[in-house]
N, C-alpha and C positions, 0 to 999 in steps of 0.2 A: 389385343383384337379389336378392330374397331368393323361396326356394322353400318349399315345403312337401310336408312327409315323408308318404309315404300307406302307413301301415304298420298292420295287425292286431295280434296277439299278438307276433311275434316281432319281434326287434330284432338287426341285427350292429351290436356294438361293436369299436371301431377305437382303438389308441392314438394321441391325438395329436399327440404332438411328433414320434415314430419315424416315422410315415405321412407326415406334413406331408414330411419332409425329405425322406423318399424320394421320393415322386410324381413330382417332375420329371423325373429320372431313369430312370423305373418303366418298362419293357417292357410291352406288351400282355399278354403271360402273366404275364409276374409282376404285373398289376394284376386279373386274372382270379384269378390263384392266391393272392391274400391275401384277397379279399372271399372264396372259394370257403373258406378254412381257418379263418378266423376265422366264418364261417354252421359250422362243422363242424369244430372242429381235430381229430377221432379220423377217421382215412379209409382207404380201402389204394389207394396211390398210382395203381396201375395203371388199377384203376377210376374216379377221378377224373380220372388225364388222360385217358382216353376221354370223358368225360363234356364236359370243357374244352375236346376237341378240339386236343389238345396230344401232341406225341410224347414216350416216355417221354423222351428227352434235352434236351427245351426244360424240360416239367417238374419233373424233377430239375436242374435247373440254378435256374430261377426259383425252387423251393424253398429251394436252397442260397443266394441273392441274397437272399430274406426273413431267414435265420440272419442273415448274415453283417450286414445291417443293425440285427440287435437286434430287429429287429418280433416273430421269434418262438425258441424254444427245441424241438430236434428229439429227443424221445427215444422211443426204438423198444422199451423197454423192456417185459416183459410186466408184468400184474399179479401179484403172489407172495404164496403163502398159505400158512399152517405148516402143515405136514405131519400128517396126519389120526389119527395115531397119534398126533399129541402131547395131553397132558392140558391142556386151557385151562379157566379159570373163565370163569362168565358175566360175571366183567370184565372178562377178558381175551380179545376176539375174536378169532379165528382170522387175521383179517387183520393185515397186516403195513405199518403206515403208512411210506412211502417217498416222497420227492421225485421229482415226473416233472412234465411241462408239462400233461399233463392228467392228476389224478388219475382221474377217471372217464368212461367214455365217453359222456356226458350230449351229448345232443345237446341244440338251441337249446328243441328242444318241449316235450324232461323235462324241463330244468332249468324251466322254467315250470310245468309242471306240479309238481313237486315244490314249487316257494316259495308256489304256489297252494294246493294240498292240504296237507300238511304242518305241523301247527300249531307257531308259532313262527318257521318256517323264513323267511317273508317279515319280522317283526321284524328278525330276524337280521341278515339283507342289509343291511335299511338301518341299523342301530345301526352294527353294523360298517364303513359307508362313512362316517358319521358320523364314528367315532373317529378313523379313517385318514383323513379329508378327500381321500377322493377315489371319483367313481364309477366301479366295478365294469364292466370288459368280459367277455368272456364263461369266460373264462378264471379269471379271479378270482373270477366266481360260481360254477363248476364246483369250486374249490379248499376253496371254504367250506361250500359242498354238500355236498362229498365227507365234511368233517371230520364236519357235524353228521349228514346220514343215513346213510355206508355206517361210520362209526366209529364212532356213539353218542356221541360227542361234546358235553356240555349246551350250549345258546346261551350259559349266565352263562360257562361254562370258553373257549369260543373266545371271548368279548367280553372277557375276563382278557386274553386270550394279543394282542387288539389292542392293549388298553390296554400291555400292556410292549411290544410294538413302537413305539407312538408315543411313550411315554417313551423308550425309546434311536432318539427319530429317524429310525426305518426302519421308515415308512409306508408300507407295502409285505405285500399277501395273502402274496407270498413268503417275505418274513420271520415273518409267522404261521405260514405252513405249515413253517416250517423249526425253529420253536420248539414248534410240534406232535410234528413227528418225535423231538426232543430229549427230550421229558416220556412221551412217549409208550414209546417204545425203555427208559425208565425206569420205564414204569409209574406214572406220576403221571398219571393218566386222569379225576380226577372236579376241581371246584371246590375240596370242601373241600383235597385233595390237596396241589392248587396252589398253593394260599393259603397251607400249613402249607411248601411249600417255598421259597416267595418270601420268608416271615419267616425260616426257617433261613437262608437266602444272606443277609440284611441282615443277621441276626447275626452272620454269619461275616466280612465286609465290617465289621463295628463293633469285632470283637474284634483281627479282624487288623490295625485302625487303632490300638486301644490298644495290643495287644504290640508295634506298630513305634515306639512312642512308648518303651514302658516299655524296649527292648531300647536303643532309639536307632539304629535306622537307619533313621532319615527314609525317603527316596525307591528305597531299595535294592530289588532284584526277589529275592522270597523264589524258593526254589528248592522243586523239587516238595514234599523231605519237611516244609519247614516249615511248609510249605501245610497238609499232610497233620496234622502236629500241632497245628497252632493249629485247625484243624478237626477236630479231636478234642476237643480241649479245649469247642469250642463245641456241639457235636451230641450225643456222647457224656458227657463228663464235666458238661457243663453248667453251670461253676464262674462263680460269681460275680467280680469284678473286683477284689475285694479279697482274695482268697484267691489268684487267680494273681498278683497284688502279694507277697502275702507269700510264696509262692512262689519269687519272681524274689527277693526280699531274702535269703531262706536260702540260695538260690544262691551270691550273692555274697559272704556271708557266711561262708560253706564255703570256696568255692573261688578267690574276692576276682576273679571275672571274671563280666560276664553270660553263659549258656551256656543255650539251648534245649532241649537235651537233658538237661540236667542237673534242670532247671524241670521237663522233662517226669518225671523220672521222680519227684521231689519229687511233682508232683500224684497221677501212677498210682497212686503208695504211699497217698496218702490216699482215693483211690478205690477200691480194694482194703480199706482199712479202713473205708470205709463214712462217711468226714470230707466233712463237706458245707460246713463255713461255717468262719471263723476260728474264731469262739469253738469250736468242736468240735474243732480244730487244736490252739489253744492250751491248752482243758484234758487232751487227747490226751498233749500232749510234758510240762505240770507231770507227769501221772502217772506217765508213763515215767521223768522225770528222781529224781522222788521213789524212785522203784523203785527204779532205779540206785542213788540215796545208800544206800538199805536193806538192798540188796544187799550194796554195799562196807564197809559197816559190820559186816554179818554175815560179812563173810569175814575184817575184821581182826579181831573178836571172837572166831570160831573160830581164828585163828592165835596171838594172847595165850594163850585158851586150852590149847593143842596143847604151844606152848612152855611155860606154866607147869608141865603134866603132866609134859613130859620134864624139868626141875628135879627135880620132884619126886621122878622118878623116881632120878634120878642123887645125890638127899642120902639117899633111905634105902639107897643101895648103898654110899654112903660111913659 
């Protein structure tokens, strides 16, 4: 049997796997509530229970059943705004991005209106679905629209988040939302800033791999302090590999054993002195060595002169 679906502009999307597993044992109340909450995820429990002709007890029981079966996630938190007195730049909206089961109280009609009228929104939804390889339900669409419409994150920025999620093999809108929260909290809110952060992260990983091999750590888990030191080399010092290797060699030469803190001290001193390449370091070492030799020679000559002067003085007295 094949049926034709009759609808105008509004569609209710349901998650196929979880709903199909749930249907055989679902009660009448659970089925009514299932359709209702996917039609409008933001609702007043008392009003909706009356509209569905359900007692508050049966409504609550059906709601918990939907949550228990993994079809919905219940979030009763209210939207959070930054204090009015806080100074916020135009690039930092007062809204605080946070994880919710429904980021904004969009009705299906409102979603359809935003997607249709806001430039770039329809293309964003389509492209995001292609990258994540899935059709969005109402909640998925609400999350993407919320990031785009309420938090003014660019289309390119959101699609880059989708690409990150896909690369990590976590192709869900929830993962995109999680990434957005993390970067938003760190004030990484533009495409350029996000791209720079990704490049910096790759450099940190690459340098960590280099240091592991250099110090012979193999697959040992690094402690927080070690990660901080390596991160500092990558982001603050931005030193080339050959200079880090030279500092390692100086470490082993001086104390006969690999030591990350000792190597860090050497690199820190070079950084303070403005030395950025192996050539600059070698010239500085040669200069200091020559200066030390001259100082030692000068000290020796002075001692000889003093001794000769004392000898002459004693000779005259005799």
